[in-house]
N, C-alpha and C positions, 0 to 999 in steps of 0.2 A: 345701414347698408349703402354702399357707394353707388353713384349713378353709373359708373363703369361696369360694376357687377350686374346691375339691372339690364343694361344694354346688351351685355354678352349673354346673359340668361335668356333674354328675349330672342337672340339669334339662335340659341340652342333649341328653344321651343318652336321657332319658325321652321327650322330644319326638320324637326320631328314631324311637324304638321304636314309640310310639303312631301316629305318622304313617304309618310303614311298614305297620302292621297295618290301618289304615283304608283304605289304598290310594288310587288316583286322585290327587286333588290334596291328599291328606292330609299328605304330607311338607311341602308348602308352607305350608298353613294352620296346622299345628301348629308349624312353625318360627316363624311369626308369633306364636303364643301364647307360645312360649318367649321370644321377643324382648320381648314385653310384660312378662313376669315379670322379665327381666333389667334392662330399662330403667326401668319404672315401680316395680318392687319393690326392685331392688338399686341402682338409680341408675347403671347402665352406659350410657355414651354409644353409641348405635347406630353401627356402623361404616359405611363407605361401601357403597352398594348395588353388587352384582355386575352392574352395567349391561352392560358389554361382553360378559360371558359369556352373559347372557340374550339380548342382541341378536344375537350370533353364532349362537346356536341358532335363533332366530327366522328369521334370514336363510337359513341352511342348510335349515331345515325348509320354508320357503316354496318354495325351488327344488325340493327333494326331493318335496314334496307335489304340485307342479305336474307334475313328471316322472311321478309315480305316476298322476295323473289322465290323463296323455297316453298311458299304457300302458308307460312306460319301465321301471318296476320289474318288470313281468311279463317284459319282454324280458331284463333283466339276470338275473332269476331263472332263465330258461330257459337262457341262456348258461352261467351258473354251474353249473346242474344237469348240463349235458352234460359239464362238466369234472369235477364231483364224483362223477358216477356211477361213474367208474373206482375211486375210493376216497374216499367222502364225508368221512372223518375228516380229510382234509387241510385243511378250512376252519379248523380250530383252529390250524394252522400258517400258513395263507395270510393270515388276518385280521390277526394281529399284525405280520406282515411288511409289510403295506400301511400300517398306522398308524405303524409305526416309521419307514418310509421317508418318509411325509408329514411327520412331526414333525422328522426330521433336516433335511429340505430347507426347511421352513417356519419352524422355530424355535419352534413352539408346539404343544402337545398338543391344542389345541382343534380342529385340522383333522380330528380323528377324528370329529367330529360328522357329517361328510358321508358317511361310510361305515357308521356304526353301524346305521342303519335297513336298509341293504342286507344287512349281516351277519346281522341278526336274521331277516329274511324268507327269505334263502337257507337258513339253518339250519333254520327251521321247516318250509319246504316240502320239505326233504330228510329230515325225520325226525331231525335232529341236535339234540341239546340245546343251545339257543342260549347258555346260560350259559357254555359252554366257550370258544367263539371270542370272544364278547363280552367276557368278563372278561380274556382274554389280550390282546385288541385294545386295551382301555383301559389295561392295565398297560404294554404296549409303547409306547403313545403318551406315557406319563409318562416312562418310563426313557430314551426316545430323546432327551430334552432334553439329557442329559449327553453325547450323541454328536453334537449339532448345532453346527456352527461358528458359527452366528449366535445361539445361545441366550444370554441374559444371564448365566446361571449359569456357562457355559463361559468366556465372555469375562472374567468376574470371577476365575475360578480362574487363568486365564493371566496376568492382571494381577498377582495376588498372588505367583505363583511364578516370574514372569519373571526376577527378580533371581538365581534359582538355576539359570538356563539352561533353564527349561521353556518350550517354545513351544506354539502351538496344535496343531501336528502331534504333539507329545509326548502331549498330553492325548487327542486323538482316536485316536491309535494304540493307546491302552489302552481307552478307553471304547467305541469302536465294536465291536471284536471281543468285548469282555467282555459288553456288553448283548445282542448278537446271539446268542452262545452261551448266555448265561444264560437268556434268554427262550425260546430253542429247547429247551433242556433242560427248562425248566418246562412247556412245551407237551406234552412226552411224558407227564408225570404228569397234567396238567389234562385231557388228552384222554380220560381215564378217570374224570374227576370226576363224581359224582352218578349218578343212574339214567338209563337211556336215556329219550329223550323219550316214547316210547310207554308206558313204565312209570311215568312221573312222576305222582303222585296229583293234584297241583295242575292239571297240564295236562289230565288226564282229567276233573277236575271242571269245568273251563272248557268242555270239549267237550260237556258235557251241557246247556249254555246255548245255545239256538237263536240268540240274538242274537250271541253270540260267534262261532259257526260262520258265520253270515251275513256278519258284518263282516270276518272274516279269511279267508274262502274256504277254510276247512280241509277242506271236502269236495270241492274241485276238484282234479283231477289236472293236473299241469303240462302233460302232453301234450295236454290238452283246452283249455288257455288259448288263446284266439284273440287275437292281437296286433292292436293298433290301428295304422292306417297311419302314425301319427306317433310310434310307440314308439321307433324307432331314432334319429330326429332328436332327440327329447327326451333320450335317453341321451347322444348325442353332445354336446349343449349342456351337459348337467350335468357330464360328464367334462371338457369343455373348461374349465368354471368351476373344477373341482377342480385341474386342471393349472395354471391361471393363479395360483391361490392358492399352490401349491407353488413355482412359478417366481418369483413376487414375494417369497416368503419367502426363497428362496435368493439372489435378486439384488435387493437393496434399490434398486438404481439404476433398476429398472423402475417403482418407485413414485414418485408426485409428492413433491417436497420442499417442506417448509414450515419456515421459520425455521432453515434449514440442516440439517434432519433429515428422513429419509424418513418418509412416512406410516406410522403404526403398523399392525401386522398385524391388530389387532382391526377397525379401520375398513376395512382392505383386504378382509378376509374378508366383512364385512357388505356392502360396496358390490358386490363381485364377485358374491356369491351372490344378492343381490336383483336384480341386473341379469340374471343367468342365469334367474331365475324369470320376469322380465318377457319375456325372449326366448322362453322355452318357451311362455308364454301367448300371445304375439303370433304365433309361427310354427306352433305345434302346435294352438292353439285348444282346449284341454281345457275341459270343462264346469266352470264356476266353483264350482258346488255340490259336485262330486266332489272338488275340491281340498281343501275344508275338511271334507269328510266322510270322507276317507281315513284309514287307520290311521296313516300317517306324521304327518299333521298333528295328530291327536289325541294321539299319544304325545309329539310334540315340544312341544306346548303344556303338557302335564302336566309335562314336564321343566322348562320355563321357570318354572312356578309353584313347583315343588319347589325349584329353585335359589334363587328369590326368597326363600323362607322359610328354608330350612336353611342355605344358604351365608351369608346375612346374619346368621343367629343365631350360627353358628360363628365368623365373623370378629369379631362384637361381643364374644364371650367372650374371644378371644385378644388383641384390641386392648386390652381393659380390664385385662389381666394381663400385658402384654408384658414389662415389666421383671422381673416375678417368674419368668416362663417362661425368659427369657434367663439370668437369674441362676442358676436351677437347673441348666440345661444346662452353663453355663460352669463352675460348681463341680465338676460331674461330670468334665469333661475335665481340669481342673487337678489333681484327685485321682488320676486314672488315665488317662494319655494314650492307652492302647490302646483305651479306650472311645470314641474319636473317631467311629467309624462309628455306634455306638449314639446318640451325641450328635447327629450329623447327622440320623439317622432321627427321633429324638424331636422335635427342633426343627422339622423339616419338617412333621411331623404337626401341630404346634401353630400354625405360622405360614402353612402352605399356600403356600409360595413357595420354590422352589429358590434363586433369587437372594438372597433375604433370609437364607436359611440359610447360604449361602456367605459372605455379607458379615459375618455375625455370628460364625461359628466359625473360618473359615480364618485370619484374623489372629491369633487366640488360639493355634491349632495351630502356626503358624509361630513364634510367640514361645516356645512350649514346646519347640521343636526337633524336632517330629515330621517325619521325612524326607518329601521330596516324593513319592517313589514310593508311600509308604503313603497320603498324602493323595489322590493321583490314583487309587490302587487302590480306595479306599473311597468315592470321589466319588459313585458311584451311590446311596449311602445317603441322598442328599438327596430321594429320591422316596418319601417316606412318606405321600403323599396318600391312598393307598388304605385306610389303617388305620381312619380314621373315614369312613364312607360319605357324605360331603357334598360331594365334588368333582364339578364339573359333568358331565364325561363318564360318571362312575359313575351319577349319578342319571338321565342321559339314557338310558343303555343299559338300565337297569332298566325304564324306561317304554317303550322301543322293543321290548323282549321281551314280546310279548303272550301267550307261553305261561306266564309266571309262574315260569320256572326261575331267572332272574336276579333276585335279591332280597336284601333285608336280613333277616337271621335273627332269630329270637325274642330273642336276647340281644345284638342289634346287631352285635357284633364277629364273629359267625359268618356274615358276609355272603358273597356270591359271589366277592368280590375278595380275600379274606383269604389263602386258600391260594395262588392264582396269584401274588399280590403277594409273599408271604413266600418262596415258592420262587424266584421271579425275583430277589429281592433277594439271597438267600443265594448262589445260583449266580453272579450277576453280580459280587458282591463277591469271591468266590473266584477267578473268572477275571480280575477286575480286578487283584488283588494278584499273580496269576501273571504276567500280561503286563507289569505295572509292574516287577516284579523282573527280567524278561528284557530289556525294552526300555530301561529308564531307568538 
């Protein structure tokens, strides 16, 4: 690895660190500063903008903010509270179960955006540290990609291994139970991660700010919340939109076809959620000012700006050194084939794409003679997105958590998603190898 890459990588990490410390839109604008250094100072060509990611967040936030203004979020919180009062800790298990299911059916982890604000609010109102369910929900939305029959990475794996008699059912028969059990086991540990919300110093500091208390209704008991007449209708419309996204992801035939291909899921999510926002505004008639003043809208827009800067910065660095990164990982696998899982993880961290990771390394692994059961067993290792906190849902969940418990740490890598991600990875790979050995 060249000294130039290490210097530029250090610049990226410094921008993430400073931006996280500044807070607000800090991640986004300091990502832009880092991009200026890389492009003007080092001559790296800016990568393509993460337009679809930003637009998907904006579309989902538009619908969620309208639902909040119509009283829907209060209604969902009350329903969830009635369920959670029996044992509130279950949200750390329930949240990842929801995002895992959504991703498996839709083929993209970005569907998690629609439930992140709800997870954050339900946790806070119940005195649960939001970091726990939010971090696991994001990790589950990533890991479920390898268990989705319509995900590009899964289709690619089946294509490469089909000559060896491997079918889609063979892959899913391993990845589905492996990720479910791996994530569930990780939840057991994450459920005790960090201090309880009432003891968290950052949250207590925020509670001393009258503006924070006013904006987040931290002094309002859930039993005292009076629901608006349109609350139930707004929730019904919002959940209908989420269901449509899942169904259209699972059944591409429901999407319009252009040039022989079904419309992409990014455009599908954007169109459906914008439409749902319009329907909520038309039928529920929430106050327009309340929509843009609500906590969901503010958090969502901060997430968009953060992704604009940080994701663009990270992609620019990796695109500028793609050959070097691929060469490094390829050399590692050729030297020690057993390190294939580690190679998958490292390359996925670098390129932020499960599909690209599979396309780069699986042909090499097959050429080296690594058995198909081993390849499928460690397939989940393509989900290294969480290692560097610049992935869209990670940034979004940080902004949706108004308590400040979900965050990027002082040293960048000690962020809220590191322990949940590593635990889920280790457990899922272990279960994957076990099931692959039994079933294949």
